[in-house]
C-alpha positions as CSV (number, residue, x, y, z in Angstrom):
1,M,40.0,18.5,93.5
2,P,41.9,18.4,90.1
3,A,40.1,17.2,87.1
4,L,42.4,14.2,86.6
5,A,41.7,12.7,90.1
6,T,39.9,9.4,89.6
7,G,38.9,8.9,93.1
8,S,40.9,5.7,93.8
9,A,42.5,5.4,97.2
10,C,46.0,5.2,95.7
11,D,46.0,8.4,93.7
12,M,44.0,10.9,95.8
13,G,46.8,12.2,98.2
14,L,49.2,13.6,95.7
15,Y,46.5,15.3,93.6
16,E,45.1,17.0,96.7
17,L,48.6,18.1,97.6
18,L,49.3,19.5,94.2
19,A,46.0,21.4,94.2
20,A,46.5,22.9,97.7
21,L,50.2,23.7,97.4
22,P,50.0,27.1,95.6
23,A,47.4,28.3,98.2
24,Q,49.6,27.0,101.1
25,L,52.6,28.8,99.6
26,Q,50.8,32.1,98.9
27,P,51.7,33.8,102.2
28,H,55.4,33.1,101.5
29,V,55.4,34.4,97.9
30,D,56.5,38.0,97.4
31,S,55.3,38.7,93.9
32,Q,52.1,38.0,91.9
33,E,54.4,36.8,89.1
34,D,55.8,34.1,91.4
35,L,52.3,33.1,92.6
36,T,51.1,32.9,89.0
37,F,54.1,30.7,88.2
38,L,53.2,28.3,91.0
39,W,49.6,28.1,90.0
40,D,50.6,27.4,86.4
41,V,53.2,24.7,87.3
42,F,51.0,22.9,89.8
43,G,47.9,23.2,87.7
44,E,49.6,21.9,84.5
45,K,47.8,18.9,83.1
46,S,51.0,17.2,82.0
47,L,52.3,17.3,85.6
48,H,49.0,15.8,86.8
49,S,49.2,13.1,84.0
50,L,52.8,12.2,85.1
51,V,51.7,12.0,88.7
52,K,48.7,9.8,87.7
53,I,51.0,7.4,85.8
54,H,53.5,7.3,88.7
55,E,50.8,6.5,91.2
56,K,49.1,3.9,89.1
57,L,52.5,2.2,88.7
58,H,53.1,2.5,92.4
59,C,49.7,0.9,93.2
60,Y,50.4,-1.9,90.6
61,E,53.7,-2.5,92.2
62,K,52.0,-3.0,95.6
63,Q,49.9,-5.7,94.1
64,N,53.0,-7.9,93.5
65,P,52.1,-8.6,89.9
66,L,53.0,-11.9,88.4
67,P,54.3,-12.3,84.8
68,I,51.5,-12.5,82.3
69,L,53.2,-15.2,80.3
70,H,53.7,-18.5,82.1
71,G,57.1,-18.8,80.6
72,A,58.2,-15.2,81.1
73,A,60.8,-16.1,83.7
74,A,62.3,-18.7,81.4
75,L,62.3,-16.2,78.6
76,A,64.1,-13.7,80.8
77,D,66.7,-16.4,81.8
78,D,67.2,-17.3,78.1
79,L,67.7,-13.6,77.2
80,T,70.1,-13.1,80.1
81,E,72.2,-16.0,79.0
82,E,72.2,-14.8,75.4
83,L,73.1,-11.3,76.4
84,Q,76.0,-12.5,78.6
85,N,77.6,-14.0,75.5
86,K,77.6,-10.6,73.7
87,L,80.2,-7.8,74.0
88,P,79.0,-5.7,76.9
89,N,77.9,-2.1,76.3
90,S,76.0,0.2,78.5
91,E,72.6,-0.9,77.1
92,I,73.3,-4.6,77.5
93,R,74.6,-4.0,81.1
94,E,71.4,-2.0,81.9
95,L,69.2,-4.7,80.4
96,L,71.0,-7.4,82.4
97,K,70.6,-5.4,85.5
98,L,66.8,-5.0,84.9
99,L,66.5,-8.7,84.1
100,S,68.3,-9.7,87.3
101,K,65.8,-7.7,89.4
102,P,62.5,-7.8,87.5
103,N,60.3,-6.8,90.4
104,V,62.2,-3.7,91.4
């Protein structure tokens, strides 16, 4: 099991897959250089860190989190109203889209 696996139910599957993938692909790889590349890519700590972040966010999303601030929804509505009075640019449109679907 990779060193970054924490043992929680949410993040075990992908770590095990990443750890086992080079060995599973070994019969299909023609050169040692390609096999070394696969081991390097799937053993890279930064990849495992990104997977860990992704899975923690995925687990958090499954919990249907509520806003931390009691007035967060009202603040989002106020911000949306204020942004709609501005000249639209790509960043404003993106922020309005995010504010319209906060749980996505």
